[in-house]
N, C-alpha and C positions, 0 to 999 in steps of 0.2 A: 467875418466870413460865415456863411451859412453852413449848416451841417447837412449831410446826405439824408439823415432821418432822425426823428426825435427819439430822444432817449426812452376692550370689550369686557370691562370688568367693573366692579363696584369701586375699587380704588381708583380706577381710571376716571369714573364719574366724579368721585370726590375731588380728585386733583384738578380736573378740568374746570371746576367751578372755583371762583375766588370771591373773597369778601371785599366789597368796595370800601375804599378809605380815601380820605381827602388828600392824603400824602401821595397817593398813587404809587404804591411800591412796585418796583420793577421785577419782572420774572427773573429768577436766577438763570444764568446762561451756562451752557455746557462749556467746559474749558478744554482747549486743545492747544498744542504748541503752534504758534504762528508760523506759517510756511509761505513760500513765495507763490504768488497768485498766477503769474504768467506760465510757469511750467505746469501748473494744475490745469489751466485752460488749454494749454498745448496738448495735454493728454487727451482731451475731448476732441481736439482737431485732428489728432493723428490718424483715426480711421478714414478721414476724408482728405488725406494728404495730396491726392491728385487734384482735387478742386482747390485746395490751398495754394499749391504750386501754380495752377492756372491763374488764380486770382492775382498772385504776386507778379506773374509774367505780364498779365494785362495791366497791372498797376505800373510796372516799369515802362511798358510800351506807351501808355497814356502820358505818364509824366515826362518821359524823354521826348515824346512828340511835341508836347507843350513847350519844353525847353528849346527845341529846335526852331520854334517860331521866332525866337530872338534873333537868329541868324537871318530869318526872312525879313525882319524889321531892318536889320543892318543893310541888307542888299537893297531893299526898297529905297532907303535914304541915300546910300552911296551910289548905287547903279541905276536907280530909277529917278528919284526926285532931282538930285544934284546934277546928274548928267542929262536930264530931260530926255531919257530914252524910253519912249512909250512901249515899244515891243518888249523890251527887257522887263518893264514894269508889269506888263500883262503876264509874262512867264512867271515872274515872282509871285504875283497874285494867285495864279493857278497852283503854284507850289504850296502857298500858304493854305489854300482851300483843301488841297489833298492832305496836308499834314493835319488840318483840323478834322477832316473826315476820319482819318485813321485814329486820332486821339479820341474822338467821340465814340467810335466803335469799341475801342478799348475800355472807355469809361463804362459803356453799357455792360460789357462782359464782366468787368471788375465789380460793378455795383450789384449785378445779379448774383454773382458767385458769393460775394461777401455777405449780402443780405440773406441768402440761402444758408450760408454757414452759421450766421447769427441765430437764425431760427432753429437750425438743426442742433447746434450746441446747446441752446436753451432747452430744447426738448430732451436731449440726452441727459442733461444735468437734472431736469425734473424727474426723469425716469430713475436715475441713480439715487437721487435723494428719497423719492417715494419708496423705492425698493428697500432702502436702508431703514426708513421710518417704520416700515411694517415689521422689521426684525427687532425693534426696540420694545422693551417690556413696559407695562403700565408705570413702573417706577420712574422711567424717563419722563413720562408725561405728568407725573406728580411734581416734577421740578420745573418743567417748561410748559407754559400755557399753550393750549392748542392754537389760539389766535396768533401767537408769536411764531409758531411753526408755520402756519399758513402764510403769514406775511413773508417769511424767508422763502417759502416754497414758490410763491407767486411774484410778489413785487421785486424781490432781489434777482430772481432768474430772468424776469422781464427786463430789468435794467441791464443785466449782463448781455441779453440778446441784442439790445439796442447798441451797446458798445461794440460787441464783436461784429455786428452787421454794418455799423455805420461809423462810429467814432474812431474805432481802431483803424479802420480802412482809411479814414481821413488823416489820421496821425501818420500812418505809414506813407501815404501818398505825399503828404506835406514834407515829411522827412526826406524822401527821395528828391522832392523838388528843391529843398534847401541845399542838400549836398550837390545835386546836379547844377543848380543855379550858381553856387559858389565856384564850381569847376569851370563853368562857361564864362563866368566873370573873370576868372583867372586867365582864360585864353584871350579875353578882350583887353584887360588891363591889369597887369600884376600889381601896379602901384595902388590903384583904387580898390582892388580886391583885398590887399593887405590892410587898408584902412577899414574896410568892412569887417574883416576878421577881428580887428581890435575891439569892435563893438559887440561881437558875438557873446563873450562872457557876460557883458552887461545885460544882455537879453536872456540868456539861459539861466543866469543866477536866480532871478525871480521865479522862473518856471520850476526849478528844483525845490527852492525854499517853500514857496506858497503851495506847490503841488503836494508836498508832504502834509502840510497843514490841512489842505482840502480833504485828503484821504482820511486823516484822523477824524475830522469833523463829520465827514460823510458817514463813517461807521456809526458815530453817535446818533446822527440823524436817522439812519436806517433802524437803529435799535428803538428809537422813540416811535417811529412809524409802526414797528412791530408791536409795541405796547398798546398803541392806539387800536390796531387791528384786533388784538386780544380782547380789549374792552368791548369793542363793537360785537365781536363774536359772542361774548358772554351775555351781554344785555339783550341782544336780539334772540338768542336761543332761549332765554328765560323771560321772554316778553310778557307771558301771562302773569308771572310773579311781579314783575316790574309794574305792570298796570294795575294789578289787583291791590297792591299796597301804595298806589299813587306815588311811586318813587321817581316819576319822570323828571320832575324839577331837579332832584338831587343828581340823577344820572346825567342830565344836561350839564350841570355844573362840573361834575367829575369828568365828563367827556371834554368839556371846554378846557379844563386844566391840562388834559393830555394833548389836545390840539395845540395849546400854547407851548407845551413842552416840545412838540415837534417844531413849531416855529422858532423857539429859542435855539434849538439845536441847528436848525437850518440857517439861522441868521448869521452865525459865525462863518459857516461854509460859504454862503453867498457873499459875505463881506470880503473874505480872502480871495475868492474867485474873481470878484469884480476888480479888486486891486491888481490881481495878476494880469487880467486882460488889458486893463487900462495902461498899466506900466509897460507891458510888452509892446503894445501899439505905439505908445509915445516914444520909447527907446528905438523901435524899429524905424519909425518915420524920421526921427531926429538923425539917426545914422544915415539914412538915405539922403536927407536934405544936405547934410554936411559933405557927403561923398559927391553928390551932384554938383555942389558948389565947386569942389576941387576939380571935377571933370570938366565943368563949363570953362574954367580958367585954362585947362589944358587945350580945349578946342580953340579958344581964342588965341592961345599962343602957338597953335599948330602942332601940339604934341599928340593929338588924336583926332580922328575924323568925327563928323557929326553922326554918321551911321554907327560908329563904334560906341559913342556916348549913348545913342538911342538904344542900342542892343544892351549895353551895360545897365542902363536904367530899367529896361524891360526885365532883365534878370533880377535886378535889385528889388523891383516891385514884387516880382513873383516870390522871391525869398522872403521879403517882409510879410507878404500876405500869407505865406505858408507858415511862418513863425507865429503870426497872429492866430491862424487856425489851430496850430498846436497848442497855443496858450488857452484857446477856448475849449478844445476837446480834452485837454489834460484834466480838467475838472471832472468831466464825465468819466474818463478812464479811472481817475482816483475814486470816484463814487462807486464804480463797478468793482474796483479792488476791495473797497469796504464791504460791498454786497457779497463778493466772492468769499471773503473771509468768513462771513456768517454762514454761507452755504457749506464751506469746507468744515466748519464746526459741526454741522449736522451730519455730513457724510462720514466724518472721522470720529463721531461719538461712539465709544466702545459699545459693542453689543453686550448688555449686562446679563443675559441668560446664555452662557456659553454652551456650545455644542461640542461634545467630545470628538476627537479626531476619527475614531472608529466606533460609531454608535452601534449599539446592539439592535437586534430585530425582535419584535414581538411575535408570538406564534400566530399562525394563520387565523385561528379562532381564539379571540381573547375572552377569557372566562369572566374577568372583572373582579378578581380578588385584590383587595387593597390592604396594605399593611404599613402602619406608621410606627417607627421605632425611635424613641428618644428625640422627637422632633422639637426643635427650638427655633424661634424666628422673631426678629424685630425689624422695624422699618428704619433702623439706623442708617443703612446704606443709602436710602433714598431721601433722608432728611438732613444728613450731616453737612450738606452744601447749601442748605436753605437758611435764610436769615430768620430772626425771631418772628417777624411778621408773617412770613410764609408758614412757619411752624404753627402759629396761632390759627391761620386759615385752615390748614390741614386738620388740626385738632377739632375746630368748630364744625367743619364739614363731616369729620369722622363721627362725631356725636350724633349729627343729624342722620347719618346713614347706618347707625347701629354699631360703629366701631369705637374702640376706646380712644380717649384723648391721650395721645402719645407724647412722651418726652423722648429725648435721644436715647436714654438708657433703658426704656421700657421694652420688655419682651411681650409680644402679643400671644405667642404660643410657647408654653413652658414644659418641655419634657413630655410631649404627648405620645402615648402608646395606644394604638387602636388596631384591631384586626377585623376587617369586614369580609365576610364570605361571599363568593359569587352568588348573585341573585338575591342577596339579602337587602331588605328595605330598612334603612336606618334613619331615625329622626335625630336631629341635633337641636337641643334646647339650651337656653341660657339667657342671661340678661344681656342687654346691649354692651358690647365691648368684650364679650366672652371669647371671641376669636372664631366665630362660626363662618363668617364671610371670608376671613383670612384663610381658613382651612380650605375652602373651595379654591382660592387663589393658588395655594401651595400645591394642591393635588394636580392642578393644570400647569404647574411650574411657571407661573408668571413672576415668581421671585425665587431666589436661591435660599436654601436653608442655612441657618447659622450652625446647626448641628443636627445629627440624626439622619435617618433615611426614610424615604417613601418608596415602596415597591408596588408594582402592578404585575400580577401573576408571577411574583417572585423576582422580577427584574427591577433594579434600581432605576427610577424614572430619570435620574441625572445621566444615565448611560444611554438614553434614548434621544432621538431627534425631538425637539419640542413639537414640531408639526405632527410627528408620528404619535406622540403621547396624546396630544389634544384631539386627535381624530378618534379617540376612544371615548370621549365625553360628549354628551348632549346637555346643554345648559338651558334651563328655563329660569331667567331671573325674575325677581319680584316686579321690577319695572321692565316690561318687554321692550326690546330694541326692534324698531321697524325702520327699514331703510326707504329712502325716497325713490321707490321703484314700484313695480306692479305686485299684485298679490302673488302671482306665479313666481317671480324672482325672489320675493321675500321668503316664501316657503321652501324653495329649493336652494337656499343660501348654503346649507351644509352638504348638499348633494347635487352638484351642478348638472350631472348627466341624467337626472330624473325626468321622466316624460310627464306630460301634462296630466295623463290619466293617473299616474302614481301620485302626483301632487293632489289631485282631487280626492283620492282614497285617503291620503293623510289628513286632509281637511275634514273629510267625513268622520274619521276617527276622532278628530279634535273638536267635533261639534261646531265646525266653522263653515261648512259647505252651505248651510242654510242662509246665513247672512251674506256670504260672498255671491251667491246666486242672485240676490236681490240687487246687486250693483249693475248698472247699465252695461258695463263692459266685462262683467264677471271676473274671471281670474286675471284679466289683463287690465284691471282698474288700477290707476295710479293712486297710491296711498298718501302722497304728500310727504314733506319733510317730517321725519320722526313719527309718521303715521297719524298726522293731525286729523285725518278724515275718519279715524276709527275711535270707538269708545274703549275704555280700559279693558272690559271683558273681551272685546273683539281682538284687541292687540294680544292679549294673553293666549287666545285660542290660535291665532296665527303663529305665535312663538311655539306653542305646543305642537302644532302641525309640522313646523320646521324640525323639531326634535324627533317626532315620530318618523318623518321621512328620512332623516339622517340615519336612523336605526343603528345607534351606537350602544356598546355593551354597558356603559355606565351613565347614569342620569344624575345630574346635580340640579336640585330644585330648591330655589330660594322661594318658599311657598308663594304660589302665584294667586292665592285667593283672598289674601288678607284685606285688600282694598276694594273688593268687588261687591256689587249688590247681590241679593239672594239668588235671583234667576241666573245671572252670569256666573256666580260662584258654583251653582249646581252643575251647570254645563261644563265649566272648567274642571270640576272634580271628576266628572264622567270621562273627560278627555285624559286627565292625568291617570286614571285607573287603566285606561287602554295603553297609555304610554309606558307604565311601569311593569307591565307583564314581561317576565323573563329577564329583567334588567337589574343590575346592582344599582340601588337607588339611595342617594343621600339627600335628605330633605331638611332644610332649615325650617323648623316648625314654629308656627304662631297660633295654630288652632288645635283644639283638643282632638278633633276628628283625625287629624294627621297622625298624632302620636298613638292613638288607639289602633290604627291600621298598620303601624310599624312593627317589624319583627323585633326591633331593639331600639331603645332610646338611650342616647348619650347625653349626659348632663355636663355642661361645660361652665367653668367659672374662672375668669381671668386667665384664659389660655390653658387651663388644666382640665383633665377629665376627672370629675369628682364622683360620678355615679353612672351605672350602666344597668339596664334591665328593661323589663316590660313596664307598662303603665302601672299595673297593679302592684308589682314588686317595688317599684320606686315610691309609690304612695305610702308604702309601709316602711321602707328603709331609708329614704332620703328626705330630710327636712327641707333642704333647698328646693327639691323638686315639688314637694307639696306646696310650698309657698309660691313657687313659680306657677304651678298649675292653678292655684286658686286666684292669683292676681293677674296673670298675663295670658294664660290660655283662655280663649273665648269659648265658653260652654254653650252648646246648642241645647235649647230647651224644647 
């Protein structure tokens, strides 16, 4: 039987990259208790219950109309053919045509409504999943690769759409036909219906047994597809590095391994589903053949009429066809069940940055006073569910990004006490792994503290809504984030209601207006994915313009000039000077000019504050700072 239709942080950056390995380690999956899929899908159908009811009504009308055709067959044989009554035959034919027209109209309505519901449910699931994903912290994405999330978000929801809009409809229709057909067979011949019912367990048994196997294997298959998507996402996003190191052959081999893993997972599912379809078809036709043989002997002996046998056979064929349809679509339904479980896992992943029931409010004008008291933090909570391979990946990437190579028991921040006054310009210096970037993460509450408190204007940030807290910070990272949209939309990312004139003023302050004006479409120029059309200095100035326009009381600057040429660096520094006026500013410093212009310098080592003061004071009192200044701070001659 054919079917109706075919089925923003450094830690985040670190975690979304992975190290290729021949063994293709799988991303750790979030764990939730398995729950029933049908009630979950029913929850998405509930708002559209009128359409669901209408679809079910039309489904019954269509199915019952088709079932009534069996009586038309009986009348044609007994009252038309056998009695050679032409007028009666004409009446029966017109009745059959009328029933067919009614059934076809019902099929149109059912198909339209069920397909619409499939699309709508899929859209609602995507909205719900995306809304939840936006609430999860970078710690979640350190455990589950972005490509895996995208696979669940797209492929799994598309499969679910196909099943709700088509396969589920076919299964319901076929179920009604099976039940109705058996009832009509009972009216035609109790004896032959009893024989058919004896064969029903033989047919349903394989459906239930192999159906469960198909569901389990479908889940595994979807997981492998997710891993495949994650690898594609990684290699294509880092295509410059792939090609620069001539890694294409190795990536082809690793990709081929993942493709074969998908095939291996699919092979078992296809095998069991093929057995299911073939076995159900064979048992159904065998049962019909045996019952037909019994019925034919009854007609010969005069126990039933030829019309009754014809009607019975009509119903038997309909029932057999419907059972075959169920056996076909049960595989798709079980695949959808596996996909649904993966989506449920995402939706039910606990939000790891909790919001208090009654959050406090910040004053109308935030001064920007920050105070850290006894702050301790480790990445244990985001690592304890990862395997050793995943730990190694995070550690290697953490080293690349200036974070410490972590073990489960390591604390990145150890008893930190810092008080930053409103409007103060503070530079953070220290070796890679000192905890500077992590401190930025904690100030924005992307992770929960192990101990201690952080206050903003005297209010514990844990008592604020995360969104309210983060609206007080403007971040300019070392690697600027540019979105695949226009200059205009990129600059007003942090202030959506800004006018084009305000965007232009921010870009002028950021020394970006000059190069933007040279674009053919000016501020409406599309910048490409990750800003591929911009140079490094241009990206930085766009990011600074974004921060200027946002006009927030606290600036977090992971120094934006360390990788720029002299001309770009000069212009970016001018932009930063404009940006920092009147703001509380924390700067991760890599250059001597930065620390010289700071009001205070904080020297960090292994998550602890080991010295504090001006450049001149620290050169006299801190041996670590003197060493750092001489070896790592780049001196301008």
